[in-house]
C-alpha positions in Angstrom: 0.0 0.0 0.0 2.9 2.4 0.7 4.4 2.1 -2.7 1.2 2.8 -4.5 0.7 6.0 -2.5 4.2 7.1 -3.3 3.7 6.6 -7.0 0.5 8.6 -6.8 2.3 11.6 -5.2 5.2 11.4 -7.6 2.9 11.4 -10.6 1.7 14.9 -9.4 5.2 16.3 -10.2 5.5 15.2 -13.9 5.0 17.3 -17.0 4.1 21.0 -16.5 4.0 20.7 -12.7 7.6 19.2 -12.6 8.9 22.0 -14.8 7.1 24.6 -12.8 8.6 23.3 -9.6 12.1 23.2 -11.2 11.7 26.8 -12.3 10.6 27.8 -8.8 13.6 26.1 -7.2 15.9 27.8 -9.6 14.3 31.1 -8.8 15.0 30.5 -5.1 18.5 29.0 -5.2 20.3 31.0 -7.9 20.1 34.4 -6.2 21.9 33.0 -3.2 24.4 30.9 -4.9 25.4 32.9 -8.0 24.2 36.4 -6.9 21.9 36.7 -10.0 18.2 37.1 -10.4 15.9 36.0 -13.3 13.3 38.7 -14.1 10.7 36.6 -16.0 11.3 33.1 -14.6 8.8 33.3 -11.7 6.1 34.5 -14.2 6.9 31.6 -16.5 6.8 29.2 -13.5 3.4 30.5 -12.5 2.1 30.0 -16.0 3.4 26.4 -16.1 1.8 25.8 -12.7 -1.6 27.1 -13.9 -1.3 24.8 -16.9 -0.5 21.9 -14.6 -3.6 22.5 -12.5 -6.1 23.3 -15.3 -5.0 21.1 -18.2 -3.5 18.0 -16.6 -5.2 18.0 -13.2 -2.0 17.9 -11.2 -3.4 19.9 -8.3 -0.7 19.1 -5.7 2.2 19.7 -8.0 0.6 22.8 -9.3 0.0 24.3 -5.8 3.6 23.4 -4.7 4.9 25.1 -7.9 2.8 28.2 -7.3 4.2 28.5 -3.8 7.8 28.0 -5.0 7.4 30.6 -7.8 5.8 33.2 -5.5 8.7 32.8 -3.1 11.1 33.0 -6.0 9.2 36.2 -7.3 9.5 37.8 -3.9 13.3 37.0 -3.8 13.6 38.4 -7.3 11.8 41.7 -6.3 14.0 42.0 -3.2 17.1 41.4 -5.4 16.0 44.1 -7.9 14.8 46.8 -5.5 17.1 46.0 -2.6 
């Protein structure tokens, strides 16, 4: 029973949701590691997350991606405006 539940959760992070989560993680990590910010990447991540929720019904992955990209967007704004 445990393996089936894990496979169900992992399937939420494929396709658009997986890409949106990856973009969100990049938006959070890169400013701290390389001292650079990406201006449009959080917006692209939010679009991918919305696609994951509405088109492929990956609700959990889409919500996680939205949270990651909002945090990445806040970090980007702080990096731009100091």
